[in-house]
C-alpha positions in Angstrom: 103.8 133.2 132.4 100.5 132.3 130.7 100.2 128.9 129.0 100.6 130.1 125.4 102.8 133.2 125.9 105.9 131.6 124.4 103.9 130.4 121.4 102.4 133.8 120.8 105.8 135.5 121.1 107.4 133.1 118.6 104.5 133.8 116.1 105.0 137.5 116.5 108.7 137.3 116.1 108.2 135.6 112.7 105.4 137.8 111.3 107.3 141.1 111.7 106.4 141.9 115.4 103.2 143.2 116.9 103.6 146.5 115.1 103.1 144.6 111.8 99.8 143.1 113.0 96.8 145.3 112.3 94.1 142.8 113.3 93.5 139.3 114.6 90.5 137.0 114.6 90.1 133.3 115.0 87.8 130.5 113.7 87.5 126.9 114.9 91.1 126.0 114.2 93.0 129.0 112.9 94.5 132.2 114.1 93.9 134.7 111.3 96.1 137.8 111.1 95.8 141.0 109.1 99.3 142.2 108.4 100.6 145.6 107.3 103.6 144.1 105.4 103.3 140.5 104.4 106.9 140.4 103.2 108.1 140.4 106.8 106.6 136.9 107.4 109.0 134.0 107.6 106.5 131.3 106.5 108.8 128.3 107.1 109.8 129.6 110.5 106.1 130.0 111.5 105.4 126.4 110.3 108.3 125.2 112.4 107.0 126.6 115.7 106.0 124.0 118.2 102.3 124.1 118.5 101.7 125.3 115.0 100.2 122.7 112.6 100.5 124.8 109.5 100.3 128.3 108.0 99.3 129.9 104.8 98.2 133.2 103.2 94.5 133.2 102.2 93.5 136.4 100.4 94.5 139.3 102.6 94.9 137.1 105.8 97.8 135.1 107.2 96.2 132.0 108.7 98.1 130.0 111.3 96.6 126.5 112.0 96.7 126.0 115.8 94.0 123.4 116.3 90.9 123.1 118.5 92.5 125.1 121.3 93.0 128.2 119.2 90.3 129.8 121.3 92.7 129.6 124.3 95.6 131.0 122.3 93.7 133.9 120.9 93.1 135.9 124.1 96.8 135.7 125.0 97.8 136.8 121.5 95.5 139.8 121.7 96.8 140.7 125.2 100.4 140.7 124.0 99.6 142.7 120.8 97.2 145.0 122.5 94.5 144.2 120.0 90.8 143.9 120.9 89.2 140.5 120.9 86.3 139.5 118.7 84.0 136.5 118.6 85.0 133.4 116.6 84.2 133.7 113.0 82.7 131.1 110.6 85.3 128.8 109.2 83.2 128.6 106.0 83.9 132.3 105.2 86.9 131.0 103.3 84.5 129.5 100.7 83.0 132.9 99.7 85.3 133.8 96.8 84.9 134.1 93.0 84.4 130.8 91.2 87.6 129.5 89.6 87.4 126.2 87.7 91.1 125.6 88.4 90.4 125.4 92.1 87.5 122.9 91.8 89.7 119.8 92.4 91.2 121.4 95.5 87.8 122.4 96.8 86.4 118.9 96.2 89.2 117.4 98.2 88.8 120.1 100.9 85.1 119.2 101.1 85.8 115.5 101.4 88.6 115.7 103.9 86.8 118.5 105.9 83.6 116.4 106.1 85.3 113.3 107.2 87.9 114.8 109.5 85.4 115.2 112.4 84.8 111.4 112.3 88.4 110.6 113.0 87.8 110.2 116.7 85.1 107.6 115.9 87.4 105.7 113.5 90.3 105.7 115.9 88.2 104.3 118.7 86.4 101.7 116.7 89.7 101.0 114.8 91.4 99.8 117.9 88.5 97.4 118.6 88.8 96.0 115.1 92.6 95.8 115.5 92.3 93.6 118.7 89.6 91.5 117.0 92.1 90.8 114.2 95.0 90.2 116.5 93.2 87.8 118.9 91.2 86.0 116.2 91.9 83.1 113.8 93.5 85.5 111.2 96.5 86.3 113.4 97.3 84.8 116.8 94.2 82.5 116.9 93.9 82.9 120.7 90.1 83.1 120.7 87.3 81.9 118.6 85.1 84.5 116.8 82.1 83.2 118.9 83.7 84.1 122.2 81.9 87.0 124.1 85.0 89.2 124.1 85.5 88.7 120.4 81.8 89.4 119.7 82.1 92.6 121.8 85.2 93.7 119.9 83.5 93.0 116.6 80.2 94.8 117.4 81.9 98.0 118.6 84.5 98.0 115.9 82.0 97.3 113.1 79.6 100.0 114.3 82.2 102.6 113.8 82.3 101.9 110.1 78.8 100.4 109.4 77.2 103.8 110.3 79.8 105.8 108.4 77.1 107.4 106.2 75.6 109.1 109.3 79.0 110.2 110.7 80.1 111.6 107.4 76.7 113.4 106.9 77.3 115.1 110.3 80.7 116.3 109.3 79.6 117.4 105.9 76.7 119.4 107.3 79.1 121.2 109.7 81.5 121.8 106.9 78.8 123.4 104.7 77.0 125.1 107.6 73.7 123.5 106.8 71.2 121.6 108.9 73.0 118.8 110.8 69.7 117.3 112.0 68.3 116.9 108.6 71.6 115.6 107.2 71.7 112.9 109.8 68.1 112.0 109.3 68.6 111.6 105.6 71.7 109.5 106.1 69.9 107.3 108.6 67.4 106.6 105.8 70.2 105.3 103.6 70.8 102.4 106.0 67.4 102.1 107.6 66.5 98.4 108.2 63.3 98.8 106.1 65.3 100.1 103.1 67.8 97.3 103.5 65.0 94.8 103.6 63.6 96.2 100.3 67.1 96.0 98.8 67.5 92.4 100.0 64.2 91.4 98.7 65.1 92.7 95.3 61.6 93.8 94.4 61.0 97.1 92.6 60.3 100.1 94.9 59.2 103.6 94.1 59.6 106.6 96.4 56.1 108.2 96.9 54.9 105.4 94.7 56.0 107.5 91.7 59.8 107.7 91.4 61.7 104.3 91.0 64.5 103.7 93.4 67.7 101.8 92.7 68.2 98.9 95.0 71.7 99.5 96.5 73.2 98.8 99.9 74.9 102.0 101.2 76.2 100.8 104.6 79.8 101.8 105.2 79.7 104.2 102.2 80.9 107.8 102.1 80.1 109.2 98.7 76.3 109.1 98.9 76.3 111.2 102.1 78.7 113.7 100.6 76.6 114.2 97.5 73.4 114.3 99.6 74.6 117.0 102.1 76.0 119.1 99.2 72.5 119.2 97.6 70.9 119.6 101.0 72.9 122.8 101.7 71.1 124.4 98.7 67.7 122.9 99.2 67.6 123.8 102.9 68.8 127.4 102.2 66.1 127.8 99.5 63.2 126.9 101.8 64.7 128.7 104.8 64.7 131.9 102.7 61.2 131.5 101.1 59.0 129.7 103.6 57.0 132.3 105.6 58.2 132.9 109.1 54.9 131.9 110.7 55.3 128.3 109.5 59.1 128.2 109.1 59.8 125.9 112.1 57.6 123.2 110.5 57.6 124.1 106.8 61.4 124.3 106.2 62.3 120.7 107.4 59.1 119.3 105.9 59.6 120.8 102.5 63.3 120.0 102.5 62.6 116.4 103.2 59.9 116.2 100.5 62.5 117.2 98.0 65.6 115.5 99.4 64.2 112.0 100.0 63.6 111.2 96.3 66.6 113.2 95.2 68.8 111.2 97.5 67.4 107.7 96.9 66.8 108.1 93.2 69.6 110.4 92.0 72.4 111.2 94.3 73.1 107.9 96.0 72.9 105.9 92.8 75.3 108.4 91.2 77.9 107.4 93.8 77.3 103.7 92.9 77.6 104.5 89.1 80.9 106.2 89.6 82.2 103.1 91.3 80.9 101.0 88.4 82.5 103.2 85.8 85.8 103.0 87.7 85.4 99.2 87.7 84.8 99.1 84.0 87.8 101.4 83.4 90.3 99.4 85.4 89.0 96.1 83.9 89.4 97.5 80.4 92.8 99.0 81.3 94.0 95.6 82.6 93.0 93.9 79.4 95.0 96.4 77.4 98.0 97.0 79.7 98.0 94.8 82.8 101.0 96.2 84.6 99.8 99.8 84.2 96.4 98.9 85.7 98.0 97.4 88.8 100.3 100.4 89.0 97.3 102.8 88.9 95.4 100.8 91.5 98.5 100.8 93.7 98.8 104.6 93.4 95.2 105.6 93.9 93.4 102.8 95.8 93.4 104.6 99.2 91.5 107.5 97.5 88.9 105.1 96.3 88.6 103.7 99.8 88.3 107.2 101.3 85.3 108.0 99.1 83.7 104.6 99.3 84.1 103.9 95.6 86.2 100.8 96.4 83.0 98.9 97.3 81.9 98.5 93.7 85.4 97.9 92.4 86.0 95.0 94.9 83.2 93.1 93.2 85.5 92.5 90.3 87.9 90.8 92.7 85.2 88.6 94.2 84.0 87.5 90.8 87.5 86.7 89.7 88.3 84.6 92.8 85.0 82.7 92.6 85.3 82.0 88.9 89.1 82.0 88.1 90.3 81.0 91.6 92.4 84.2 91.8 92.3 88.0 91.2 95.1 89.5 89.1 93.6 93.0 89.1 91.9 94.7 92.0 93.2 93.1 95.2 96.6 92.5 93.5 97.0 96.3 93.3 95.0 97.2 96.4 97.2 95.2 98.7 100.4 96.7 97.3 98.8 100.1 97.9 98.3 99.2 101.5 102.1 98.6 101.9 102.8 102.0 100.3 100.3 103.5 102.8 102.2 101.8 105.6 105.5 103.2 104.3 104.0 106.7 104.0 102.6 106.5 107.6 105.9 105.5 109.0 107.7 108.3 107.2 105.0 110.7 108.6 105.8 109.5 112.1 109.5 110.0 111.6 109.3 113.4 110.1 106.5 115.2 112.1 106.3 116.4 115.6 103.9 117.3 118.4 100.3 116.4 118.0 100.9 115.2 114.4 103.5 112.7 115.6 101.2 111.4 118.4 98.5 110.9 115.8 100.9 109.2 113.4 102.1 106.8 116.1 98.6 105.6 116.7 98.1 105.3 113.0 101.2 103.2 112.6 99.8 100.7 115.1 96.2 100.6 113.8 97.3 100.4 110.2 100.4 98.1 110.2 99.3 95.8 113.1 95.5 96.2 113.0 95.0 96.7 109.3 92.6 99.6 109.9 93.3 102.3 107.2 90.5 104.8 107.7 92.2 106.9 110.4 95.3 107.2 108.3 93.3 108.0 105.1 91.3 110.8 106.7 93.8 111.9 109.4 96.9 112.1 107.2 96.5 111.2 103.5 93.6 113.4 102.5 94.8 116.5 104.3 98.5 116.5 103.3 99.6 116.9 99.7 103.0 115.5 100.3 101.5 112.4 101.9 99.5 112.0 98.7 102.7 112.2 96.7 104.4 109.5 98.8 101.4 107.2 98.4 101.1 107.8 94.7 104.8 107.3 93.9 105.2 104.3 96.3 102.0 102.6 95.2 102.7 103.2 91.5 106.2 101.8 91.6 105.2 98.8 93.7 102.1 98.2 91.6 104.2 98.4 88.4 106.6 95.8 89.7 103.7 93.5 90.7 102.1 94.0 87.4 105.2 93.1 85.5 105.6 90.0 87.6 101.9 89.2 87.1 101.1 88.7 90.7 97.6 87.6 91.8 95.6 87.2 95.0 94.2 83.8 95.7 92.4 84.3 99.0 90.8 87.0 101.2 92.5 87.5 104.6 94.2 89.9 106.9 94.5 93.5 105.9 97.5 94.4 108.1 101.2 93.6 107.6 100.2 90.0 106.9 98.3 91.0 103.8 101.1 89.4 101.8 99.6 86.0 102.7 96.7 86.7 100.4 99.1 86.0 97.5 99.7 82.5 98.8 97.8 79.5 97.3 99.1 79.6 93.8 102.7 79.0 92.5 105.4 79.6 95.0 106.9 82.3 92.7 103.7 84.3 93.0 104.2 84.8 96.7 107.9 85.7 96.2 107.1 88.2 93.5 104.3 89.7 95.5 106.6 90.1 98.5 109.1 92.0 96.3 106.4 94.3 95.0 105.0 95.0 98.5 108.5 95.7 99.9 109.2 98.0 96.9 106.0 100.0 97.6 106.7 100.3 101.3 110.3 101.4 100.8 109.6 103.8 98.0 106.8 105.6 99.9 109.0 105.6 103.1 112.0 107.0 101.2 110.0 109.7 99.4 108.4 110.8 102.7 111.7 111.0 104.5 113.3 113.0 101.6 110.5 115.6 100.9 108.9 115.7 104.3 105.3 116.7 105.0 105.5 120.5 105.4 104.6 122.3 108.6 108.2 122.9 109.6 109.4 119.3 109.3 111.9 120.0 106.6 115.3 118.3 106.5 116.7 121.0 108.7 114.8 119.3 111.5 115.8 115.8 110.4 119.4 114.7 111.1 120.8 118.2 110.6 120.2 118.4 106.9 119.2 121.6 105.1 115.6 122.4 104.7 114.0 121.7 101.4 112.4 124.5 99.5 108.7 124.8 99.8 107.0 122.2 97.6 
């Protein structure tokens, strides 16, 4: 028996048999079927097949998410069904549909998650280096000084995985939008080029081409500037690729694209990302002044999404100012730390409810997040690509944040970002640490409970969890 014969037979059994399949193609991750009668499809059963990561109807196609090895499954599927094989198609063909403003939020989220997903390998690898640095260092076990060669190695490798995030994200975004990867990476390199950082550090006015003023912002470890830049690049590059004469295209297209994109990126797009963060900062600060508990609740619910888009960098400045002036922060970190416990609860629920490759990924995320305090793999590997995971995070973070806001908890010091994050609430009244502990436990338990009850789709309904009946499709 071939390697994927059983998988193919189970798929066919739940889509109406091979007589119901009129055509089959595949892209990077999905097996795409054209069916004669879509009513014969048992969607939940397909999602529950071992080796299937998800399934959905998209237009006239039934798409089954297999993963990167779909190119190995496809030939066996065609052999069993008797269909002819075709070359892999462009994943981005899904984007060619009439504009619908109602779908904009979903498309934005798809762009963000699809651009960052390819960087997951980098974040997982670097995340473990950061995790061991946190465990061995003064913040946890205090087995080694930060100056020790091993600790320095762990720090350098772990930090590089996140310091150069603008470049990694630009690569993923360029692949997602099918534009020039090379130019996207060059432009993202410029964002964190040492010469640019020196100009920013000096604080002296600088103009691109000596004409257009540039805002002096540090974009290391950021995500949003690269996402905005590559989105614009996809249109600029396409324009010049279409209009530059063929005889000079190999030189003219990249040169003309850079002429336009350099000032557009430095003077417009990257600052917009920074302004968005500043607006969010002003919003939450004003919200806290009007309704403190609600502000903490909203931060607890949505903080991971700010981290995922890099907008948290600007918001954290409020916390730093509060700690240095007031001695404590009752707004940003007070809610952000509670959000982390909700994220931990959601991740544990994801581990308990999923199977196969998803469970393996979740097990690694449980370790890196809860023990190591590294959230990025969980954010981009689970949260941003699963709607039910978002529901768990939002509900758990909101409830925990509301409890913390009602108690008036505050953070007094910066410290570990893993399960010992609770220690950041120490330093003030003893009751503050107790109340913060209650809020964090509430967030963790609420997110865990919601995740166990509603599941995360892809065939992990309660019928596969302790013998309970499956939930209806969310």
